[in-house]
C-alpha positions in Angstrom: 87.5 87.5 88.7 84.8 87.3 86.1 81.8 88.5 88.2 83.4 91.2 90.4 86.7 92.8 91.3 88.5 92.6 94.6 87.0 95.8 95.9 83.5 94.5 95.3 84.4 91.2 96.9 85.9 93.0 100.0 82.7 95.0 100.4 80.5 91.9 100.1 82.6 90.1 102.7 82.7 93.0 105.1 78.9 93.3 104.8 78.3 89.6 105.5 81.2 89.1 108.0 81.9 92.4 109.7 84.4 91.0 112.2 86.5 89.3 109.6 89.8 91.2 109.0 90.3 91.8 105.2 93.6 92.0 103.5 93.4 93.2 99.9 96.2 92.5 97.4 96.3 94.4 94.1 98.6 95.2 91.3 96.4 97.9 89.9 97.0 101.6 90.8 93.3 102.5 90.5 92.3 99.7 92.9 94.9 100.9 95.4 93.4 104.4 95.2 89.8 103.0 95.6 90.9 100.8 98.5 92.4 103.7 100.4 88.9 104.9 100.9 87.9 101.6 102.5 90.0 102.0 105.6 87.2 101.1 107.9 86.5 97.9 106.0 89.9 96.7 104.7 92.6 96.2 107.3 95.5 96.5 104.8 96.0 97.0 101.1 99.1 95.2 99.8 100.5 96.3 96.4 102.1 93.9 94.0 104.9 93.1 93.8 105.3 92.4 97.5 107.8 90.7 99.7 106.8 87.5 101.6 107.7 89.3 104.8 105.1 92.0 104.1 102.4 89.3 103.7 103.5 87.6 106.9 103.4 90.9 108.8 99.9 91.7 107.4 98.5 88.3 108.3 100.0 88.4 111.8 98.5 91.8 112.4 95.1 90.6 111.1 95.2 87.6 113.3 96.1 89.6 116.3 93.3 92.1 115.7 90.7 89.4 115.0 91.3 87.6 118.3 90.3 90.7 120.3 
């Protein structure tokens, strides 16, 4: 993204929509490491390459948590 990276976007979304579950996908090792410190804001960090089943599981978990 030209203006900000995924971590910055996740932080902005978490600030503006604190109840919205956030799933972060990344192919960059440094972003995975940075995202690990955001456990309270990011529900899951999914590393590329990923399996479709992994995405389905993460989305189902996020939807289940957000409905509480």
